C-alpha positions as CSV (number, residue, x, y, z in Angstrom):
1,M,-126.3,38.9,-144.8
2,G,-129.3,40.1,-146.4
3,Q,-129.3,38.7,-150.0
4,Q,-131.7,39.8,-152.1
5,P,-133.7,37.6,-154.4
6,C,-132.5,36.4,-157.6
7,T,-134.8,38.2,-160.4
8,T,-135.6,36.1,-163.7
9,E,-138.2,36.6,-166.4
10,M,-138.7,35.5,-170.0
11,S,-140.3,38.1,-172.4
12,R,-140.2,38.8,-176.4
13,T,-138.4,41.9,-177.0
14,D,-136.7,43.8,-179.6
15,R,-134.7,45.5,-177.6
16,G,-132.5,43.4,-175.3
17,A,-131.7,42.4,-171.6
18,V,-129.0,42.7,-169.0
19,A,-128.1,41.0,-165.8
20,A,-126.1,43.0,-163.3
21,G,-124.8,43.3,-159.4
22,Q,-127.1,46.0,-158.9
23,S,-130.4,47.5,-159.5
24,K,-129.2,50.9,-160.4
25,T,-126.5,49.6,-162.7
26,A,-129.1,47.2,-164.5
27,A,-131.6,50.2,-164.8
28,A,-128.9,52.2,-166.7
29,A,-128.2,49.6,-169.3
30,E,-132.1,48.8,-169.6
31,N,-132.8,52.7,-170.1
32,I,-130.1,52.8,-172.9
33,L,-131.7,49.8,-174.6
34,R,-135.1,50.9,-174.5
35,D,-133.9,54.4,-176.1
36,G,-132.3,52.3,-179.0
37,G,-129.0,51.7,-178.1
38,N,-127.0,48.6,-178.8
39,A,-125.5,46.3,-176.2
40,Y,-122.1,48.1,-175.9
41,D,-123.9,51.7,-175.3
42,A,-125.9,49.6,-172.3
43,A,-122.8,48.0,-171.2
44,V,-120.9,51.3,-171.2
45,A,-123.6,53.1,-169.1
46,A,-123.9,50.2,-166.9
47,L,-120.2,50.1,-166.4
48,L,-120.4,53.6,-165.2
49,A,-123.4,53.3,-163.1
50,S,-121.7,50.5,-161.6
51,C,-118.6,52.8,-160.4
52,V,-121.1,54.7,-158.7
53,A,-123.6,52.2,-157.1
54,E,-121.2,49.4,-156.4
55,P,-118.1,51.5,-155.0
56,V,-116.5,48.3,-153.2
57,L,-116.3,46.2,-156.1
58,T,-115.6,48.5,-159.0
59,S,-114.4,52.0,-159.6
60,L,-112.8,54.2,-162.2
61,G,-109.4,53.8,-160.2
62,G,-109.6,49.9,-161.3
63,G,-109.9,47.8,-164.6
64,G,-111.4,45.1,-166.2
65,F,-112.4,43.1,-169.4
66,L,-114.9,42.9,-172.2
67,V,-115.8,39.8,-174.2
68,A,-118.0,40.8,-177.3
69,R,-119.6,39.2,-180.1
70,R,-121.2,41.5,-182.9
71,N,-124.1,40.7,-184.8
72,S,-121.7,40.3,-187.6
73,G,-120.0,37.3,-186.0
74,E,-116.9,39.2,-185.1
75,T,-115.7,38.4,-181.8
76,L,-113.6,41.0,-179.5
77,A,-111.9,41.0,-176.1
78,Y,-110.7,44.6,-174.8
79,D,-108.2,44.0,-171.9
80,F,-108.3,47.2,-169.7
81,F,-107.2,45.5,-166.6
82,A,-104.5,46.8,-164.4
83,Q,-100.7,47.3,-165.3
84,T,-97.8,47.0,-163.1
85,P,-95.7,50.4,-162.9
86,G,-92.5,50.6,-164.7
87,R,-90.5,50.6,-161.5
88,R,-90.8,49.4,-158.1
89,I,-89.4,51.9,-155.2
90,P,-87.5,49.9,-152.2
91,A,-89.8,48.0,-150.0
92,T,-89.0,50.2,-146.9
93,D,-90.1,53.4,-148.6
94,A,-93.8,52.2,-149.6
95,D,-96.7,52.8,-147.9
96,F,-98.1,49.3,-147.9
97,Y,-99.5,47.3,-145.3
98,P,-102.1,44.4,-144.3
99,V,-105.3,45.2,-143.0
100,Y,-107.9,42.4,-142.3
101,A,-111.5,42.0,-143.8
102,N,-114.2,39.9,-141.9
103,F,-116.6,38.0,-143.6
104,G,-118.1,36.5,-140.6
105,T,-117.2,33.2,-141.2
106,T,-113.9,33.8,-142.3
107,T,-111.1,36.3,-142.4
108,Q,-108.9,37.6,-145.2
109,R,-105.7,39.6,-145.5
110,F,-105.7,42.5,-148.2
111,H,-102.7,44.9,-148.7
112,I,-103.5,48.4,-148.9
113,G,-101.7,51.9,-149.1
114,V,-100.5,53.9,-152.1
115,G,-97.6,51.4,-152.6
116,A,-100.5,48.7,-153.6
117,M,-101.6,50.8,-156.3
118,A,-101.3,49.4,-160.1
119,V,-101.7,51.6,-163.0
120,P,-105.7,51.9,-163.7
121,G,-107.1,51.1,-167.0
122,M,-111.0,51.7,-166.4
123,V,-111.2,55.2,-167.7
124,R,-109.1,54.4,-170.9
125,G,-111.1,51.3,-171.3
126,I,-114.5,53.1,-171.4
127,F,-113.4,55.7,-173.7
128,R,-111.9,52.9,-176.5
129,I,-115.1,50.7,-176.1
130,H,-117.1,53.8,-176.8
131,R,-114.9,54.7,-179.6
132,D,-115.0,51.3,-181.1
133,L,-118.5,49.9,-180.5
134,C,-121.0,52.3,-179.2
135,T,-123.6,54.4,-181.0
136,R,-124.9,56.9,-178.5
137,P,-122.8,59.8,-177.3
138,L,-120.7,59.4,-174.4
139,A,-122.3,62.3,-172.3
140,V,-125.8,60.3,-172.7
141,L,-124.3,57.0,-171.6
142,A,-123.0,58.7,-168.5
143,Q,-125.9,60.6,-167.6
144,P,-127.4,57.8,-165.4
145,A,-124.0,57.4,-163.3
146,I,-123.8,61.3,-162.9
147,E,-127.7,61.4,-161.8
148,L,-126.9,58.7,-159.5
149,A,-123.9,60.1,-158.0
150,R,-125.3,63.6,-157.5
151,G,-128.7,62.6,-156.3
152,G,-127.5,59.6,-154.3
153,F,-129.1,56.3,-153.3
154,R,-130.4,54.5,-150.3
155,L,-127.9,51.6,-149.2
156,T,-129.2,48.1,-149.5
157,V,-128.8,45.4,-146.6
158,L,-125.8,43.8,-148.9
159,Q,-123.9,46.8,-149.6
160,E,-124.0,47.7,-145.9
161,Y,-122.7,44.4,-145.3
162,L,-120.1,45.0,-148.2
163,F,-118.9,48.1,-146.6
164,T,-118.6,46.5,-143.2
165,V,-116.4,43.8,-144.6
166,V,-113.9,46.3,-145.9
167,E,-114.3,48.7,-143.1
168,P,-110.6,48.9,-142.2
169,I,-110.0,50.2,-145.7
170,L,-112.7,52.7,-145.8
171,R,-111.2,54.0,-142.8
172,A,-107.7,53.9,-143.6
173,T,-107.6,57.6,-144.8
174,P,-109.2,61.0,-143.9
175,A,-110.4,61.0,-147.6
176,A,-111.7,57.8,-147.6
177,W,-113.8,58.1,-144.4
178,A,-115.0,61.3,-145.5
179,L,-116.8,59.5,-148.4
180,Y,-118.2,56.5,-146.3
181,R,-118.7,57.7,-142.6
182,S,-122.5,58.1,-141.8
183,R,-123.8,61.5,-142.1
184,R,-126.3,60.6,-138.8
185,D,-123.1,59.5,-136.8
186,P,-120.0,60.8,-138.2
187,D,-117.8,58.1,-136.2
188,R,-120.1,55.4,-137.5
189,L,-119.6,53.8,-141.2
190,I,-122.8,54.7,-143.3
191,G,-125.4,52.0,-143.4
192,R,-128.5,50.3,-144.9
193,G,-131.1,52.9,-145.6
194,E,-128.8,55.7,-145.3
195,L,-128.5,58.3,-148.5
196,F,-125.2,57.9,-150.1
197,R,-124.2,61.0,-152.4
198,Q,-121.1,61.4,-154.5
199,T,-121.0,64.8,-155.6
200,A,-117.1,64.9,-156.3
201,L,-117.5,61.6,-158.3
202,A,-120.5,63.4,-160.3
203,D,-118.1,66.4,-160.8
204,T,-115.4,64.0,-162.3
205,L,-117.3,62.4,-164.7
206,D,-118.6,65.5,-166.1
207,A,-115.0,66.9,-166.4
208,L,-114.0,63.7,-168.2
209,L,-116.9,64.4,-170.8
210,R,-115.4,67.5,-171.2
211,E,-111.9,67.0,-171.3
212,G,-111.8,63.3,-172.3
213,D,-109.6,60.6,-171.0
214,K,-106.4,62.6,-171.4
215,L,-107.8,64.2,-167.8
216,F,-107.2,61.0,-166.1
217,Y,-104.0,60.0,-167.8
218,Q,-102.1,63.1,-168.3
219,G,-104.3,66.1,-166.8
220,E,-104.9,67.3,-163.4
221,L,-106.1,64.2,-162.1
222,A,-103.0,62.6,-163.1
223,Q,-100.8,65.1,-161.8
224,Q,-102.3,65.3,-158.6
225,L,-102.1,61.1,-158.4
226,V,-98.6,61.3,-159.3
227,R,-97.5,63.7,-157.1
228,D,-99.4,61.9,-154.2
229,T,-97.8,58.7,-155.0
230,R,-94.1,60.3,-155.1
231,E,-94.6,61.9,-151.7
232,Q,-96.7,59.1,-150.0
233,G,-94.9,56.0,-151.1
234,G,-96.1,54.6,-154.3
235,H,-94.6,53.2,-157.3
236,L,-97.0,54.8,-160.0
237,R,-95.3,57.7,-162.2
238,A,-96.5,59.9,-164.9
239,R,-94.8,57.9,-167.7
240,D,-96.7,54.8,-166.3
241,L,-100.4,56.7,-166.7
242,K,-99.4,58.3,-170.1
243,G,-98.4,54.9,-171.4
244,Y,-101.3,52.9,-170.5
245,R,-102.9,51.2,-173.6
246,V,-106.0,49.2,-173.9
247,A,-105.3,45.8,-175.4
248,K,-107.6,44.4,-177.9
249,R,-107.3,40.9,-178.5
250,R,-109.1,37.7,-180.0
251,P,-111.2,35.8,-177.5
252,L,-110.0,32.4,-176.3
253,R,-112.4,30.0,-178.3
254,L,-113.1,26.2,-177.8
255,R,-115.9,24.0,-178.2
256,Y,-117.6,22.1,-175.2
257,R,-119.8,19.4,-176.9
258,D,-122.0,21.1,-179.3
259,T,-121.7,24.9,-177.7
260,E,-118.9,27.2,-178.8
261,I,-117.5,29.3,-175.9
262,L,-115.6,32.5,-176.2
263,T,-113.9,33.6,-172.9
264,N,-111.0,36.0,-171.7
265,P,-107.9,35.0,-173.4
266,P,-104.1,35.4,-171.8
267,P,-102.3,36.7,-170.3
268,S,-105.4,36.6,-167.8
269,C,-105.5,33.2,-166.5
270,G,-109.4,32.9,-165.6
271,G,-110.5,31.8,-169.3
272,T,-107.7,29.7,-169.7
273,L,-108.4,27.8,-166.4
274,L,-112.2,27.6,-167.4
275,A,-111.5,26.0,-170.8
276,F,-109.3,23.6,-169.1
277,A,-111.7,22.3,-166.7
278,M,-114.3,22.2,-169.5
279,K,-111.9,20.1,-171.7
280,L,-111.5,17.7,-169.1
281,L,-115.1,17.5,-168.3
282,E,-116.1,16.8,-172.1
283,S,-114.7,13.5,-171.5
284,Q,-117.2,12.7,-168.9
285,E,-120.6,11.9,-169.5
286,I,-122.2,14.0,-166.9
287,N,-125.1,14.8,-168.4
288,E,-125.8,11.2,-167.6
289,T,-125.7,11.7,-163.8
290,R,-128.4,13.4,-161.6
291,F,-127.4,16.7,-160.8
292,G,-126.4,17.0,-157.3
293,S,-125.6,13.4,-157.2
294,P,-122.5,12.2,-155.2
295,D,-121.0,10.8,-158.8
296,Y,-121.7,14.5,-160.3
297,V,-120.2,16.4,-157.4
298,A,-117.1,14.2,-157.3
299,A,-116.7,14.6,-161.1
300,L,-116.6,18.4,-160.3
301,A,-114.2,18.2,-157.4
302,R,-111.8,16.1,-159.2
303,T,-111.7,18.5,-162.2
304,M,-111.4,21.4,-160.0
305,A,-108.8,19.8,-158.0
306,L,-106.7,18.9,-161.4
307,T,-107.6,22.7,-162.5
308,D,-106.0,24.2,-159.4
309,K,-102.8,21.6,-159.8
310,A,-102.5,22.9,-163.5
311,R,-102.6,26.5,-162.3
312,R,-99.8,25.9,-159.6
313,T,-97.6,23.7,-161.9
314,S,-98.2,25.7,-165.5
315,A,-97.0,29.3,-166.6
316,I,-100.7,30.3,-166.3
317,G,-100.7,33.8,-164.5
318,Q,-97.1,33.9,-164.2
319,A,-95.8,35.8,-167.3
320,D,-97.2,37.8,-170.1
321,D,-97.5,35.0,-172.6
322,P,-100.0,34.5,-175.2
323,H,-99.3,31.0,-176.2
324,V,-100.0,29.6,-172.5
325,A,-103.5,28.7,-173.3
326,R,-102.5,26.7,-176.6
327,R,-100.2,24.8,-174.8
328,L,-102.2,24.0,-171.7
329,L,-105.0,23.2,-173.8
330,A,-103.0,21.1,-176.4
331,T,-103.8,17.3,-176.1
332,A,-100.5,16.3,-174.8
333,A,-100.7,18.7,-172.0
334,L,-104.2,17.5,-171.3
335,K,-103.3,13.8,-171.5
336,P,-101.8,13.1,-168.2
337,Y,-104.7,15.2,-166.2
338,L,-107.3,13.3,-168.6
339,E,-105.7,9.9,-167.3
340,Q,-106.3,11.0,-163.4
341,L,-109.9,11.2,-164.3
342,T,-110.4,7.8,-165.6
343,G,-111.0,4.8,-163.3
344,H,-113.7,6.9,-161.4
345,P,-117.3,6.7,-161.7
346,V,-119.1,8.8,-164.2
347,C,-119.9,12.0,-162.9
348,N,-117.2,14.1,-161.4
349,R,-112.4,38.7,-154.6
350,G,-114.1,42.4,-155.0
351,T,-115.4,42.2,-158.6
352,T,-118.7,42.7,-160.4
353,H,-120.1,41.6,-163.6
354,I,-122.4,42.9,-166.6
355,S,-124.1,40.6,-169.3
356,I,-125.9,42.3,-172.0
357,I,-127.6,41.1,-175.2
358,D,-129.4,43.2,-177.3
359,G,-132.1,42.7,-180.0
360,Q,-129.8,43.2,-182.7
361,G,-127.8,39.8,-181.8
362,N,-124.8,41.8,-180.1
363,M,-123.4,40.3,-177.1
364,A,-121.5,41.9,-174.3
365,S,-120.0,40.2,-171.0
366,L,-118.2,42.7,-169.0
367,T,-116.3,42.1,-165.7
368,T,-114.6,44.9,-163.5
369,S,-113.0,45.2,-160.4
370,N,-111.1,47.6,-157.9
371,G,-109.7,45.0,-156.0
372,E,-110.9,46.1,-152.7
373,G,-109.7,49.8,-153.1
374,C,-106.3,50.9,-151.4
375,G,-107.7,53.8,-149.1
376,Y,-106.3,56.6,-151.3
377,V,-108.9,58.6,-153.0
378,I,-107.7,61.3,-155.5
379,P,-108.3,64.7,-154.0
380,G,-111.3,66.3,-154.7
381,S,-112.2,63.4,-157.2
382,G,-114.4,60.8,-155.2
383,I,-112.3,58.2,-157.1
384,M,-110.7,55.5,-154.6
385,M,-107.7,53.7,-156.3
386,N,-107.1,50.1,-156.7
387,N,-105.2,48.0,-154.5
388,M,-104.2,45.2,-157.3
389,L,-100.4,45.1,-156.1
390,G,-101.7,44.0,-152.7
391,E,-103.7,41.4,-154.2
392,E,-102.4,37.9,-153.2
393,D,-104.5,36.4,-155.4
394,I,-103.1,37.7,-158.4
395,A,-99.6,38.5,-157.5
396,P,-98.3,34.7,-158.3
397,Q,-94.7,35.9,-157.5
398,G,-95.2,37.2,-154.2
399,L,-96.2,40.5,-153.0
400,G,-93.3,43.1,-153.6
401,H,-92.0,41.0,-156.2
402,W,-94.1,41.8,-159.2
403,P,-92.4,42.3,-162.7
404,T,-92.5,45.8,-164.1
405,D,-94.4,47.0,-166.8
406,R,-96.6,44.2,-167.3
407,R,-100.2,43.7,-167.7
408,M,-101.6,41.9,-164.7
409,T,-103.3,38.5,-164.7
410,S,-106.8,37.8,-163.2
411,M,-109.2,35.4,-162.7
412,M,-112.0,37.3,-164.3
413,A,-113.4,35.5,-167.2
414,P,-116.0,37.2,-169.0
415,T,-117.8,34.4,-171.0
416,L,-120.0,34.1,-174.0
417,A,-122.0,30.7,-175.3
418,I,-123.6,30.1,-178.5
419,T,-125.1,26.5,-178.8
420,A,-126.4,24.3,-181.2
421,D,-130.1,24.2,-180.3
422,G,-130.2,28.2,-180.7
423,R,-129.3,29.8,-177.3
424,D,-126.8,33.1,-177.2
425,I,-125.5,33.2,-173.4
426,A,-123.6,35.8,-171.9
427,L,-122.3,35.3,-168.3
428,G,-119.3,36.0,-165.8
429,S,-118.9,36.5,-162.2
430,G,-117.0,38.1,-159.3
431,G,-115.4,36.4,-156.6
432,S,-111.8,36.1,-157.0
433,N,-110.3,32.7,-157.4
434,R,-114.2,31.1,-157.0
435,I,-115.0,33.2,-160.6
436,R,-113.8,29.9,-162.7
437,S,-115.8,27.4,-160.6
438,A,-118.8,29.4,-160.5
439,I,-118.8,30.1,-164.2
440,L,-118.1,26.6,-165.0
441,Q,-120.9,25.2,-162.7
442,T,-123.6,27.4,-164.3
443,L,-122.4,26.7,-168.1
444,L,-122.7,23.0,-167.0
445,N,-126.2,23.7,-165.5
446,L,-127.2,25.1,-168.7
447,I,-125.4,23.1,-171.4
448,D,-125.5,19.8,-169.9
449,F,-128.6,19.8,-167.9
450,K,-130.6,22.2,-169.8
451,Q,-131.7,24.2,-166.4
452,P,-133.5,27.6,-166.7
453,V,-131.2,30.1,-166.2
454,K,-132.5,31.1,-162.8
455,S,-132.1,27.6,-161.7
456,A,-128.8,27.2,-163.1
457,V,-127.4,30.5,-161.4
458,S,-128.7,29.8,-158.1
459,R,-128.1,26.2,-157.4
460,P,-125.7,25.1,-154.9
461,R,-122.0,25.3,-155.8
462,L,-118.5,23.7,-154.9
463,H,-114.9,25.1,-155.1
464,Y,-111.6,23.2,-154.7
465,E,-108.4,25.2,-153.7
466,D,-105.2,24.8,-151.7
467,G,-106.5,21.3,-150.7
468,L,-109.9,22.5,-149.2
469,L,-113.0,21.6,-150.8
470,S,-115.7,24.4,-149.8
471,L,-119.3,23.0,-150.3
472,E,-122.3,25.5,-150.5
473,A,-125.7,24.8,-148.4
474,G,-127.6,22.4,-150.5
475,I,-125.2,20.0,-151.2
476,S,-126.3,16.8,-149.0
477,K,-124.4,15.3,-146.3
478,P,-124.4,11.8,-147.9
479,T,-122.9,13.3,-151.0
480,R,-120.1,15.1,-148.4
481,E,-119.5,11.9,-146.7
482,R,-119.1,10.0,-150.1
483,L,-116.5,12.3,-150.9
484,V,-114.4,12.6,-147.4
485,A,-112.1,9.5,-148.4
486,E,-110.9,11.6,-151.5
487,F,-111.4,15.1,-150.2
488,P,-111.0,14.7,-146.2
489,N,-110.2,18.5,-146.2
490,Q,-114.1,20.0,-146.4
491,H,-115.8,23.0,-145.1
492,A,-119.5,23.0,-145.3
493,W,-121.2,26.4,-145.6
494,A,-124.2,26.7,-143.6
495,N,-126.0,29.3,-146.2
496,K,-125.4,30.2,-149.8
497,N,-122.7,32.8,-149.5
498,L,-121.0,35.4,-151.9
499,F,-117.8,33.5,-151.5
500,F,-119.2,31.2,-154.0
501,G,-119.1,33.8,-156.6
502,G,-122.1,36.0,-158.1
503,V,-122.9,35.0,-161.7
504,H,-125.3,37.2,-163.9
505,A,-126.5,35.9,-166.8
506,V,-128.6,36.5,-170.0
507,Q,-130.0,33.9,-172.5
508,F,-131.4,34.8,-175.8
509,E,-133.2,32.0,-177.6
510,R,-133.2,32.8,-180.8
511,P,-135.9,30.5,-182.4
512,T,-138.6,32.1,-180.4
513,R,-136.8,35.5,-179.9
514,T,-137.2,35.4,-176.0
515,Y,-134.8,36.5,-173.2
516,S,-134.5,35.0,-170.0
517,G,-131.8,35.6,-167.3
518,A,-130.7,35.8,-163.5
519,G,-128.8,37.9,-161.3
520,D,-127.0,36.1,-158.5
521,P,-128.8,36.0,-155.3
522,R,-125.6,35.7,-153.3
523,R,-124.5,39.0,-154.7
524,G,-127.8,41.0,-155.0
525,G,-127.9,40.6,-158.7
526,V,-131.1,41.4,-160.8
527,F,-132.0,40.7,-164.5
528,R,-134.0,43.4,-166.4
529,V,-135.8,43.1,-170.1
530,A,-135.8,46.2,-171.8
């Protein structure tokens, strides 16, 4: 699938470093850091650039999360994820239908149409983060994205693959197809090496700089969006857009051995499930096992199976409940799951991520998503809207039965770690339900096995869900065979694959003031030192 190599380096600098899913995204952050901007200036610049350079994975029509730790020690979590509309129209009136994405080895059903669109938070999130945390004018931070959209860039092999996977969505409407068809052959999808320009999106970014986020939530863009959803079978109305607010929360905090972990709090479930798994593993001396050994893989598989069980039997993701994490992580709740670990040998969707640490000690972990896009493009804007109401992974009550006017849950889990030996780590991942397992395994590699970041990110992974244990290439056949009795339903992948997430990580070693990091090779990730 044309993976790019994982890039990593170690360097001393007073400016900072970034890991992201695309070179243009990382370059936007790098340039801001070089110019003296802080981690949050760089994060906003990278986020805007990602909406241009990573259009299948993120969009101004989507949403996301930022977990931040300022050099003062203050910790913050910004939730600008999608919100369900305030009312549901009858299912028979909704423009809502399935399409099938072909990943080569498997297919996955997505639901698209105007009826799949939730209230987007991305634009309001950008403006709120900028207002609270940034030091540079927004016009400066948006310039890399505007130049990239207007001038265009050549598509990589990985981008061509992603476009091909979701081609039914890109062909769903004339406006979407006008954006993604080849200029060489209008009947074919744009492909590798072709120049991808988005002049309408560049104009929209310029307009947002002039008019502010009200343009998107109350102005001309909002009015067009509301007219179209009303006429074409969508749920979203003017009051949904006008009433959208960014939620500022405290990160979910826990200790794993001698490391402080800060991750995404409820109502999103990814951070809570990550914390749950780490609390289970803390009772296991996995650092005394050999990485990749049968005992280690078995320990991970059991923990993932118990975490999957907890996800299905607890209230995680089913209600806007800020106390669900405290209940699930309490000793009494953990006990029955811990008991299921004893007696065994010691061992046991579209999304993108940006990690940044600056020379002042500010840390930013930022994960965003557009689902896969619903096929609808706001006329003249270049913005494809999200299909969050059509995501089976994040609609636990069932499609068409979502609660109204609620912040949606997500598996996204931007995470920070501060170790006792002086390392600051920012990381996160894309990959739907695999996000939590990808971050978990990378953290274990960094904390328990003290692996370099490149190795911690690129090592083979596993994931358990719905009774299936998926094993990435690199996990040995003897290990797989050892697990058959306990996990008979297995799928062994022949190669590394973006199915297993895309962890982009930055590490700063305080004693030596050096940076290291890695972009995940499964998703064409890059690491840059400013």
